[in-house]
C-alpha positions in Angstrom: 68.2 -62.1 7.5 67.5 -58.5 8.4 69.4 -57.2 11.4 68.2 -54.1 13.3 70.8 -51.7 14.5 69.9 -50.5 18.0 71.9 -48.0 20.0 73.6 -49.1 23.2 71.0 -47.3 25.3 68.1 -49.1 23.6 69.8 -52.5 24.1 70.5 -51.8 27.8 66.9 -50.8 28.3 65.6 -54.0 26.6 68.0 -56.1 28.6 66.8 -54.5 31.8 63.2 -55.2 30.9 62.3 -51.6 30.4 60.7 -49.9 27.5 63.3 -48.0 25.4 63.0 -44.2 25.4 63.5 -43.9 21.7 63.6 -46.7 19.2 63.7 -44.6 16.1 60.8 -46.3 14.4 58.7 -44.8 11.7 55.6 -43.0 12.8 53.4 -45.0 10.5 52.2 -42.0 8.5 53.4 -43.0 5.1 52.4 -40.6 2.4 52.7 -40.5 -1.4 55.0 -37.5 -2.0 53.7 -37.0 -5.6 50.1 -36.8 -4.4 51.0 -34.5 -1.5 52.8 -32.2 -3.9 49.9 -32.1 -6.3 47.4 -31.4 -3.5 49.6 -28.5 -2.3 49.7 -27.1 -5.8 45.9 -27.4 -6.1 45.4 -25.6 -2.7 47.9 -22.9 -3.8 46.1 -22.4 -7.1 42.7 -22.3 -5.5 43.9 -19.7 -3.0 45.3 -17.5 -5.8 42.1 -17.9 -7.8 40.1 -16.8 -4.8 42.3 -13.8 -4.3 41.9 -12.9 -8.0 38.1 -13.3 -7.8 38.0 -11.0 -4.8 40.3 -8.5 -6.4 38.9 -8.4 -10.0 35.5 -10.1 -9.9 32.1 -8.4 -9.8 29.5 -9.8 -7.4 26.6 -11.5 -9.1 24.0 -9.0 -7.8 25.9 -6.1 -9.5 26.4 -8.1 -12.7 22.7 -8.9 -12.9 21.8 -5.2 -12.2 24.2 -4.1 -14.9 22.8 -6.6 -17.4 19.2 -5.5 -16.6 20.3 -1.8 -17.1 21.9 -2.6 -20.4 18.8 -4.4 -21.6 16.5 -1.5 -20.5 18.7 0.9 -22.4 18.8 -1.3 -25.5 15.0 -1.5 -25.5 14.6 2.2 -25.0 17.0 2.8 -28.0 15.1 0.3 -30.2 11.8 2.0 -29.4 13.0 5.4 -30.5 14.0 4.3 -34.0 12.4 6.2 -36.8 12.2 3.1 -39.0 12.8 -0.6 -38.6 16.0 -2.0 -40.1 15.6 -4.0 -43.3 16.1 -7.7 -42.9 18.8 -9.1 -45.2 17.6 -11.6 -47.7 14.0 -10.4 -48.0 
């Protein structure tokens, strides 16, 4: 049989018909520590990744503009060739 160990103050309060001030019971919020640790690691990695994207990344609008500029320059260069390159195998 399980016996609960209450302090003298709690036993006196129970005997007097009063609600004990502190019964040292669990709060009821039981968590899986492994899952909590993994969730914290994920949050930390995501925060670090966001900081790296901000620090090193290029916004999509600038990236698209750069790609468009590169394509325009490539076409301009191709149009100014004196002769077309020979295709291998023909």
